[in-house]
C-alpha positions as CSV (number, residue, x, y, z in Angstrom):
1,X,78.6,-55.3,-97.9
2,X,77.8,-55.5,-101.7
3,X,81.3,-56.8,-102.3
4,X,80.9,-59.5,-99.7
5,X,77.6,-60.5,-101.2
6,X,79.1,-60.5,-104.7
7,X,82.0,-62.6,-103.5
8,X,79.8,-65.0,-101.5
9,X,77.4,-65.6,-104.2
10,X,79.7,-65.1,-107.0
11,X,77.0,-63.1,-109.0
12,X,77.3,-60.6,-111.7
13,X,77.5,-57.0,-110.5
14,X,74.1,-56.0,-111.9
15,X,72.3,-58.9,-110.3
16,X,74.3,-58.3,-107.2
17,X,73.1,-54.7,-107.1
18,X,69.5,-55.7,-107.6
19,X,69.8,-58.3,-105.0
20,X,71.5,-55.9,-102.6
21,X,68.8,-53.3,-103.4
22,X,66.1,-55.8,-102.7
23,X,67.8,-56.9,-99.5
24,X,68.2,-53.3,-98.5
25,X,64.5,-52.7,-99.2
26,X,63.7,-55.8,-97.2
27,X,65.8,-54.7,-94.3
28,X,64.3,-51.3,-94.5
29,X,60.9,-52.8,-94.5
30,X,61.7,-54.9,-91.6
31,X,63.2,-52.0,-89.8
32,X,60.2,-49.8,-90.6
33,X,58.0,-52.6,-89.4
34,X,60.0,-52.9,-86.2
35,X,59.9,-49.1,-85.8
36,X,56.1,-49.1,-86.5
37,X,55.5,-51.8,-84.0
38,X,57.6,-50.0,-81.4
39,X,55.8,-46.7,-82.2
40,X,52.4,-48.4,-82.0
41,X,53.3,-49.8,-78.6
42,X,54.2,-46.4,-77.3
43,X,51.0,-44.9,-78.8
44,X,48.9,-47.6,-77.2
45,X,50.7,-47.0,-73.9
46,X,50.0,-43.3,-74.2
47,X,46.5,-44.0,-75.2
48,X,46.0,-46.3,-72.2
49,X,47.5,-43.7,-70.0
50,X,45.2,-41.0,-71.4
51,X,42.3,-43.3,-71.0
52,X,43.3,-44.1,-67.4
53,X,43.7,-40.3,-66.8
54,X,40.3,-39.6,-68.4
55,X,38.8,-42.3,-66.3
56,X,40.3,-40.9,-63.2
57,X,39.2,-37.4,-64.2
58,X,35.7,-38.7,-65.0
59,X,35.6,-40.3,-61.6
60,X,36.8,-37.1,-59.9
61,X,34.2,-35.2,-61.9
62,X,31.5,-37.7,-60.9
63,X,32.7,-37.5,-57.2
64,X,32.6,-33.7,-57.4
65,X,29.2,-33.8,-59.0
66,X,28.0,-36.2,-56.3
67,X,29.4,-33.9,-53.6
68,X,27.8,-30.8,-55.2
69,X,24.5,-32.7,-55.6
70,X,24.6,-33.8,-52.0
71,X,25.4,-30.2,-50.9
72,X,22.6,-28.9,-53.1
73,X,20.3,-31.5,-51.7
74,X,21.3,-30.5,-48.1
75,X,20.8,-26.9,-48.9
76,X,17.4,-27.6,-50.5
77,X,16.5,-29.7,-47.4
78,X,17.5,-26.8,-45.1
79,X,15.4,-24.4,-47.2
80,X,12.5,-26.7,-47.1
81,X,12.9,-27.2,-43.4
82,X,13.1,-23.4,-42.8
83,X,10.0,-22.9,-45.0
84,X,8.2,-25.6,-43.2
85,X,9.1,-24.0,-39.8
86,X,7.9,-20.6,-41.0
87,X,4.7,-22.2,-42.3
88,X,4.4,-24.0,-38.9
89,X,4.9,-20.7,-37.0
90,X,2.4,-18.9,-39.2
91,X,-0.1,-21.7,-38.6
92,X,0.6,-21.5,-34.9
93,X,0.1,-17.7,-34.9
94,X,-3.1,-18.2,-36.9
95,X,-4.2,-20.8,-34.4
96,X,-3.5,-18.4,-31.5
97,X,-5.4,-15.6,-33.1
98,X,-8.3,-17.9,-33.7
99,X,-8.1,-19.1,-30.1
100,X,-8.1,-15.4,-28.9
101,X,-11.0,-14.7,-31.2
102,X,-12.8,-17.7,-29.8
103,X,-12.1,-16.4,-26.2
104,X,-13.4,-13.0,-27.1
105,X,-16.5,-14.5,-28.7
106,X,-17.0,-16.6,-25.7
107,X,-16.7,-13.6,-23.4
108,X,-19.1,-11.6,-25.6
109,X,-21.5,-14.5,-25.5
110,X,-21.1,-14.6,-21.7
111,X,-21.7,-10.9,-21.6
112,X,-24.8,-11.2,-23.7
113,X,-26.0,-14.0,-21.5
114,X,-25.4,-11.9,-18.4
115,X,-27.2,-9.0,-20.0
116,X,-30.1,-11.3,-20.9
117,X,-30.1,-12.6,-17.3
118,X,-30.0,-9.1,-16.0
119,X,-32.9,-8.1,-18.3
120,X,-34.9,-11.1,-17.2
121,X,-34.2,-10.2,-13.6
122,X,-35.2,-6.6,-14.3
123,X,-38.3,-7.8,-16.0
124,X,-39.1,-10.0,-13.0
125,X,-38.6,-7.1,-10.7
126,X,-40.9,-5.0,-12.9
127,X,-43.5,-7.8,-12.7
128,X,-43.1,-8.0,-9.0
129,X,-43.5,-4.2,-8.7
130,X,-46.6,-4.3,-10.9
131,X,-48.0,-7.0,-8.6
132,X,-47.0,-4.9,-5.6
133,X,-48.7,-1.9,-7.1
134,X,-51.8,-3.9,-7.8
135,X,-51.7,-5.1,-4.2
136,X,-51.2,-1.5,-3.1
137,X,-54.2,-0.4,-5.1
138,X,-56.3,-3.1,-3.5
139,X,-54.9,-2.1,-0.1
140,X,-55.6,1.6,-0.9
141,X,-59.2,0.7,-1.9
142,X,-59.6,-1.3,1.3
143,X,-58.1,1.6,3.3
144,X,-60.5,4.1,1.7
145,X,-63.4,1.9,2.5
146,X,-62.1,1.6,6.1
147,X,-61.7,5.4,6.3
148,X,-65.2,5.9,5.1
149,X,-66.5,3.5,7.7
150,X,-64.3,5.2,10.3
151,X,-65.6,8.6,9.2
152,X,-69.0,7.3,9.7
153,X,-68.1,6.2,13.2
154,X,-66.4,9.5,14.2
155,X,-69.0,11.8,12.9
156,X,-69.6,12.7,16.5
157,X,-66.0,14.1,16.7
158,X,-65.2,17.7,16.0
159,X,-63.7,18.7,12.7
160,X,-60.3,19.5,14.1
161,X,-60.1,16.2,16.0
162,X,-61.0,14.3,12.9
163,X,-58.5,16.2,10.8
164,X,-55.7,15.6,13.3
165,X,-56.5,11.9,13.5
166,X,-56.5,11.5,9.7
167,X,-53.3,13.5,9.3
168,X,-51.6,11.4,12.0
169,X,-52.5,8.2,10.2
170,X,-51.5,9.6,6.8
171,X,-48.1,10.8,8.2
172,X,-47.4,7.3,9.7
173,X,-48.2,5.6,6.4
174,X,-46.2,8.1,4.3
175,X,-43.2,7.7,6.6
176,X,-43.3,4.0,6.2
177,X,-43.7,4.2,2.4
178,X,-40.9,6.8,2.3
179,X,-38.5,4.6,4.2
180,X,-39.2,1.7,1.9
181,X,-38.9,3.9,-1.1
182,X,-35.5,5.2,0.1
183,X,-34.2,1.8,0.7
184,X,-35.3,0.6,-2.7
185,X,-33.8,3.6,-4.4
186,X,-30.5,3.0,-2.7
187,X,-30.4,-0.6,-3.8
188,X,-31.2,0.5,-7.4
189,X,-28.4,3.1,-7.1
190,X,-25.9,0.4,-6.0
191,X,-27.0,-1.8,-8.9
192,X,-26.2,1.0,-11.4
193,X,-23.3,2.5,-9.5
194,X,-20.8,1.5,-12.2
195,X,-22.6,3.4,-14.9
196,X,-23.2,6.5,-12.8
197,X,-19.9,6.6,-10.9
198,X,-18.4,9.5,-12.9
199,X,-21.5,11.7,-12.5
200,X,-21.8,10.9,-8.8
201,X,-18.2,11.5,-8.0
202,X,-18.1,14.8,-10.0
203,X,-21.3,16.0,-8.3
204,X,-20.1,15.0,-4.8
205,X,-16.7,16.7,-5.3
206,X,-18.3,20.1,-5.9
207,X,-19.9,20.1,-2.4
208,X,-16.6,20.1,-0.5
209,X,-14.9,23.4,-1.4
210,X,-13.8,25.4,1.6
211,X,-12.6,29.0,1.9
212,X,-9.4,30.3,3.4
213,X,-8.6,34.0,4.2
214,X,-6.4,34.3,7.2
215,X,-2.8,35.5,6.7
216,X,0.3,35.9,8.9
217,X,1.5,39.5,8.4
218,X,4.3,39.9,10.9
219,X,7.9,38.6,11.2
220,X,10.2,38.8,14.2
221,X,13.9,39.6,14.3
222,X,16.0,38.7,17.3
223,X,18.5,41.2,18.6
224,X,21.5,40.5,20.8
225,X,20.6,43.2,23.4
226,X,18.2,46.0,24.0
227,X,20.9,48.6,23.2
228,X,20.6,47.5,19.6
229,X,17.0,48.9,19.6
230,X,18.3,52.4,20.0
231,X,20.7,51.9,17.1
232,X,17.9,50.5,14.9
233,X,15.8,53.6,15.7
234,X,18.7,56.0,15.2
235,X,19.0,59.7,16.1
236,X,15.5,61.2,16.0
237,X,14.3,58.0,14.3
238,X,16.2,58.5,11.0
239,X,17.4,54.9,10.8
240,X,14.0,53.4,11.3
241,X,12.4,55.8,8.8
242,X,15.0,55.1,6.2
243,X,14.5,51.3,6.7
244,X,10.7,51.6,6.4
245,X,11.0,53.8,3.3
246,X,13.4,51.4,1.6
247,X,11.5,48.2,2.5
248,X,7.9,49.4,2.5
249,X,7.0,47.7,5.8
250,X,6.4,48.9,9.4
251,X,9.0,48.3,12.0
252,X,7.7,47.9,15.6
253,X,10.2,48.5,18.4
254,X,8.5,48.0,21.7
255,X,9.3,46.8,25.2
256,X,9.4,43.1,24.1
257,X,12.9,42.0,25.1
258,X,15.4,40.8,22.5
259,X,13.0,41.2,19.6
260,X,12.1,43.7,16.8
261,X,8.8,43.1,14.8
262,X,8.5,43.6,11.1
263,X,4.9,44.0,9.9
264,X,3.5,44.1,6.3
265,X,0.9,42.5,4.1
266,X,3.4,41.9,1.2
267,X,5.1,38.6,2.1
268,X,8.1,39.2,-0.1
269,X,8.7,42.7,1.2
270,X,8.4,41.4,4.7
271,X,11.0,38.7,4.0
272,X,13.3,41.3,2.5
273,X,12.9,43.5,5.5
274,X,13.5,40.6,7.9
275,X,16.7,39.5,6.2
276,X,17.9,43.1,5.8
277,X,17.3,43.7,9.5
278,X,19.2,40.6,10.4
279,X,22.1,41.6,8.2
280,X,22.2,45.1,9.6
281,X,22.3,43.8,13.1
282,X,25.1,41.4,12.3
283,X,27.0,44.1,10.4
284,X,26.6,46.6,13.2
285,X,26.9,49.6,10.8
286,X,23.4,51.0,10.9
287,X,22.9,54.3,9.1
288,X,20.7,55.4,6.1
289,X,23.2,54.8,3.3
290,X,24.1,51.4,4.6
291,X,20.4,50.5,5.0
292,X,19.7,51.4,1.4
293,X,22.7,49.4,0.2
294,X,21.8,46.3,2.2
295,X,18.1,46.5,1.3
296,X,18.9,46.7,-2.4
297,X,21.3,43.7,-2.2
298,X,18.7,41.7,-0.1
299,X,16.0,42.4,-2.6
300,X,18.1,40.9,-5.4
301,X,18.9,37.9,-3.3
302,X,15.3,37.4,-2.2
303,X,14.0,37.8,-5.8
304,X,16.5,35.2,-7.0
305,X,15.6,32.9,-4.1
306,X,11.8,33.3,-4.8
307,X,12.4,32.4,-8.5
308,X,14.4,29.3,-7.6
309,X,11.7,28.3,-5.1
310,X,9.0,28.7,-7.8
311,X,11.1,26.6,-10.3
312,X,11.6,23.8,-7.7
313,X,7.9,23.8,-6.9
314,X,7.1,23.5,-10.6
315,X,9.5,20.6,-11.0
316,X,8.1,18.9,-7.9
317,X,4.5,19.2,-9.2
318,X,5.7,18.2,-12.8
319,X,4.3,21.4,-14.3
320,X,6.1,22.7,-17.4
321,X,6.1,25.8,-19.6
322,X,5.6,28.4,-16.8
323,X,7.2,31.9,-17.4
324,X,9.5,33.3,-14.9
325,X,7.0,35.9,-13.6
326,X,4.5,33.2,-12.8
327,X,7.3,31.1,-11.2
328,X,8.2,34.1,-9.1
329,X,4.7,34.5,-7.7
330,X,4.6,30.7,-7.0
331,X,7.8,31.1,-5.0
332,X,6.4,34.1,-3.1
333,X,3.6,31.8,-1.8
334,X,6.3,30.2,0.4
335,X,6.1,33.3,2.6
336,X,2.3,33.2,2.8
337,X,0.2,31.2,5.2
338,X,-3.5,30.5,5.6
339,X,-4.8,29.3,9.0
340,X,-1.2,28.5,9.7
341,X,-0.9,26.3,6.5
342,X,1.9,27.3,4.1
343,X,0.2,28.3,0.8
344,X,3.0,26.9,-1.4
345,X,2.9,23.5,0.2
346,X,-0.9,23.7,0.0
347,X,-0.7,24.5,-3.7
348,X,1.6,21.5,-4.4
349,X,-0.6,19.2,-2.4
350,X,-3.7,20.4,-4.3
351,X,-1.8,19.7,-7.6
352,X,-1.2,16.1,-6.6
353,X,-4.7,15.6,-5.2
354,X,-6.2,17.0,-8.4
355,X,-4.0,14.6,-10.5
356,X,-5.2,11.6,-8.5
357,X,-8.8,12.4,-8.9
358,X,-8.3,13.2,-12.6
359,X,-6.8,9.8,-13.1
360,X,-9.7,8.2,-11.4
361,X,-12.1,10.0,-13.7
362,X,-10.0,9.3,-16.9
363,X,-9.2,13.0,-17.3
364,X,-6.0,14.7,-18.3
365,X,-3.8,14.6,-15.2
366,X,-1.3,17.3,-16.5
367,X,-4.1,19.8,-16.8
368,X,-5.3,19.0,-13.3
369,X,-1.8,19.3,-11.9
370,X,-1.3,22.7,-13.6
371,X,-4.7,24.0,-12.3
372,X,-4.0,22.8,-8.8
373,X,-0.6,24.4,-8.6
374,X,-1.8,27.8,-9.9
375,X,-5.2,27.9,-8.1
376,X,-4.0,30.2,-5.2
377,X,-1.4,32.3,-7.2
378,X,-3.6,35.4,-6.6
379,X,-2.7,35.2,-2.9
380,X,0.8,36.4,-3.8
381,X,-0.5,39.8,-5.0
382,X,-3.9,40.1,-3.4
383,X,-2.5,42.8,-1.0
384,X,-1.6,44.9,-4.1
385,X,-4.7,44.4,-6.3
386,X,-8.4,44.8,-5.3
387,X,-10.6,41.7,-5.4
388,X,-10.6,38.1,-4.2
389,X,-7.5,36.0,-4.9
390,X,-9.4,33.7,-7.4
391,X,-10.3,36.7,-9.6
392,X,-6.8,38.2,-9.2
393,X,-5.1,35.0,-10.1
394,X,-7.2,34.4,-13.2
395,X,-6.7,37.9,-14.4
396,X,-2.9,37.6,-13.9
397,X,-2.6,34.3,-15.7
398,X,-4.7,35.6,-18.6
399,X,-1.8,37.9,-19.5
400,X,0.4,34.8,-20.1
401,X,-2.1,33.1,-22.5
402,X,-3.1,30.3,-20.1
403,X,-5.9,28.1,-21.4
404,X,-9.6,28.8,-20.6
405,X,-9.7,25.6,-18.5
406,X,-6.9,26.8,-16.2
407,X,-8.4,30.3,-15.9
408,X,-11.8,28.9,-15.0
409,X,-10.3,26.5,-12.5
410,X,-8.3,29.3,-10.8
411,X,-11.2,31.8,-10.9
412,X,-14.0,29.4,-9.9
413,X,-12.4,27.2,-7.3
414,X,-14.3,29.1,-4.5
415,X,-17.5,29.3,-6.4
416,X,-17.2,32.9,-7.3
417,X,-18.0,32.1,-10.9
418,X,-19.7,29.2,-12.6
419,X,-17.6,26.1,-13.4
420,X,-17.5,25.3,-17.1
421,X,-15.2,22.2,-17.2
422,X,-14.7,19.1,-15.0
423,X,-11.3,20.3,-13.7
424,X,-12.7,23.2,-11.7
425,X,-14.7,21.0,-9.2
426,X,-11.6,18.8,-9.0
427,X,-9.4,21.7,-7.9
428,X,-12.1,22.9,-5.5
429,X,-12.4,19.5,-3.9
430,X,-8.6,19.1,-3.7
431,X,-8.4,22.6,-2.1
432,X,-10.9,21.6,0.5
433,X,-9.3,18.2,1.1
434,X,-5.8,19.8,1.6
435,X,-7.2,22.4,3.9
436,X,-9.4,20.1,6.0
437,X,-7.0,17.2,6.6
438,X,-6.0,16.7,10.2
439,X,-3.1,19.0,11.2
440,X,-3.3,21.1,8.1
441,X,-4.7,24.3,9.7
442,X,-5.1,25.7,13.2
443,X,-8.4,25.7,15.0
444,X,-9.0,27.1,18.5
445,X,-9.9,24.6,21.2
446,X,-13.1,26.5,22.0
447,X,-14.4,26.4,18.4
448,X,-13.4,22.7,18.2
449,X,-15.4,21.8,21.3
450,X,-18.4,23.8,20.2
451,X,-18.5,22.1,16.9
452,X,-18.4,18.6,18.6
453,X,-21.2,19.7,21.0
454,X,-23.3,21.0,18.2
455,X,-23.0,17.7,16.3
456,X,-24.1,15.7,19.3
457,X,-26.9,18.2,20.0
458,X,-28.3,17.9,16.4
459,X,-28.2,14.1,16.5
460,X,-29.8,13.9,20.0
461,X,-32.7,16.1,18.9
462,X,-34.3,13.3,16.9
463,X,-36.9,11.0,18.5
464,X,-35.7,7.5,19.3
465,X,-32.0,8.5,19.6
466,X,-30.4,7.2,22.9
467,X,-26.8,8.4,22.6
468,X,-24.6,10.2,20.1
469,X,-20.9,10.6,20.0
470,X,-18.7,12.9,17.8
471,X,-15.5,11.1,16.9
472,X,-12.5,11.5,14.5
473,X,-12.1,15.2,15.3
474,X,-15.7,15.9,14.4
475,X,-15.7,14.2,11.0
476,X,-18.0,11.4,12.1
477,X,-21.1,11.2,14.4
478,X,-22.1,7.8,15.8
479,X,-25.8,7.7,16.7
480,X,-27.3,4.9,18.7
481,X,-31.1,4.5,18.5
482,X,-33.7,2.6,20.5
483,X,-34.5,-0.7,18.7
484,X,-38.0,-0.8,20.2
485,X,-38.9,2.6,18.8
486,X,-37.0,2.7,15.5
487,X,-37.5,0.1,12.8
488,X,-34.9,-0.9,10.2
489,X,-36.6,0.8,7.4
490,X,-37.0,4.0,9.5
491,X,-33.3,4.0,10.6
492,X,-32.1,5.0,7.1
493,X,-34.4,8.0,7.0
494,X,-33.3,9.2,10.4
495,X,-29.6,9.0,9.3
496,X,-30.5,11.1,6.2
497,X,-32.4,13.6,8.2
498,X,-29.5,14.0,10.7
499,X,-27.1,14.6,7.8
500,X,-29.4,17.1,6.2
501,X,-29.8,19.0,9.5
502,X,-26.0,19.1,9.9
503,X,-25.6,20.5,6.4
504,X,-28.2,23.2,7.0
505,X,-27.2,24.3,10.5
506,X,-23.4,23.9,10.6
507,X,-20.3,25.2,8.7
508,X,-17.4,22.8,8.5
509,X,-14.6,21.8,6.2
510,X,-14.8,18.5,4.2
511,X,-17.6,16.1,5.1
512,X,-19.1,14.6,8.2
513,X,-20.1,10.9,8.2
514,X,-23.3,9.9,10.0
515,X,-23.3,6.3,11.3
516,X,-26.6,5.2,12.9
517,X,-26.6,1.9,14.9
518,X,-29.7,0.0,15.8
519,X,-29.3,-3.1,18.0
520,X,-32.0,-5.5,19.3
521,X,-30.9,-7.8,22.1
522,X,-33.0,-10.7,23.0
523,X,-32.1,-12.4,26.3
524,X,-33.7,-15.5,27.7
525,X,-32.6,-17.9,30.4
526,X,-32.8,-21.7,30.3
527,X,-33.6,-23.2,33.8
């Protein structure tokens, strides 16, 4: 290239070199400038791309920030809404409580108003009574003055006649005053019945206890034929003697066809003897060794059966924590009767009745059930131990650490000892209720008719009674009086007098209701 330049311009070599150098530098500068421009263009493009990317990233960040801000705002809104709901619920509950308090306050205010009204009425009654007393004083003064005048008039009468006349008048006045007083007292008792109900019920319950002493002491065993009686007796009576010795009962073999009688006061022994006799007759091998073997096995079976019966009775009556010895005696009551009533069923019934009355009186029903179930437990061993069954039962239960309440209820349910807790009269009342309900016990027709006739006779002995009828198996007496002879205020006194005379002159289970009827009929005819 230098050579071309030298030839073209025809310059000296030094100048040509300088010129070439300068041209090279110029070309280099031009090339560098071209390269720089190209590089600046690429840099600007990269820079623009980076700026665009940064813008897009900034937009994405802004969008993400907006989304997060929106989510945070929604979350805050939900939290504020939940808090507002909680606050609203709390305010609602507070409002309800305040409403209830307002209702309670209103009821209290109403109660106070009612009490004030009752006090005002009571005060008015007292004022009326004071006025009545003042009037009575005036009447009494007037009567005294009249009596003085009357005495002056009857001075010609004898002393006895004058005394009889005065006593007759005084009796009539006192009877009228007494009837009025009884009616007023009954009305007052009705007004305060709610306050005195527990005391009245508890006092009334104690009057209805009834005794029971009759037991069934024989059991019968059927035999297939009369030849079996000879085998039961054995040669020279050895079989029957071995049987009586093993069982502790008496065996009666008489002329009664198809029957052998087992007699004994111990109900469990009697049941063992009955079952053993039935098994011997079925087995057919009747001799002393076989008798001892069967009686021993029967005793085990009966004792197990008695224990199971006692457990079932305790479960039925919902009484817990009784030891097996006590449960065995309870089971033995199944074989004991009183006036034809099964003593075990009677005890369970007394337990339920005691619970019902305890619930009515707000007492512990579990204690009442326990005392009711155990009250006649002494009857299971009263043939072995001296004394009455209440005392025997209480002494037996004392060995098993029964509470003093249960012991007193068992020992005092027939009034043998003093009751020291409210459960004892409950058990006594339940005992009488169970024994006196219709169909519970046997009563001869003759005694039944005599009791009804006695009731009607007592009611008919009062003056003014026209008719009297004993109804509901002698548990109610209906008395009809003459309305012309008996006034309304006197009728209540006659009813009370009849009830008092029945209580004093008759013996009966439960209670007898006296219903007195007074009817005044006025008949006229329109012509």
